[in-house]
N, C-alpha and C positions, 0 to 999 in steps of 0.2 A: 826101268824107264820105258819099256815097251819096244815096239817095232813100228816101222813105217814101210808100207808096200806101195809101189807104183804099179798101176794097171796100165799097160801100154798096148798100142795097136800094132800088130804084126811083127814087131821085132824089139830087141833090147833098146834101140834108139828111136822107136816109133813115137808118135804123139802120145802124151800122157792123157789117159781118159779119166783117171781117178788117183788120188793120193789117200791111202787108207791108214789111219792110225790105229794100232792094236795095242791095248794096254797090257802091261806085264801081268803074269799070273801063272799058276800051276795047274789050273783046271780049264776045261773047254769053255769058251764063251762066244756068244753071237756078236758080231760087229757089223754095223750098217754104214754104208757110205754112198754118196751120190756118184753118178757116172755121167760124164759129158755125152752129148748126143753121139750115137754110134751110127755109121752109115748103114743103110738098109741092104747090106750085102754080107756075104760070109767073110769074116776076118779071123785072124788068130789073136787071142788074148794072151799077153805075156805078163806074168806077175814077177816084179823085180823087188827083192828085199833091199831097201835102201838104208835102213837103220836097224840094228839088232843083229844077233849072231845066229839065232836059231828060231824057227817058227814052223809049226805044223798047221796045215789047212785041211780040214775034213771035208768040207763041201762049199760050193758057191751057188748062189741063187740070184737070178735077175728077174725083176718084175717090170 
């Protein structure tokens, strides 16, 4: 059934910047998701696995 990741600002309880749905599968796949406006300052990005039991992330890119 896949996984759901929350991208949060600065902490596990920080504001949610994006909810990313990752389809299940046994091979690497690219997943795209929108991100809410991020402040124009340096922040920590925290990835929280909300659904699913195992997930590997190879890279992340922002445009």
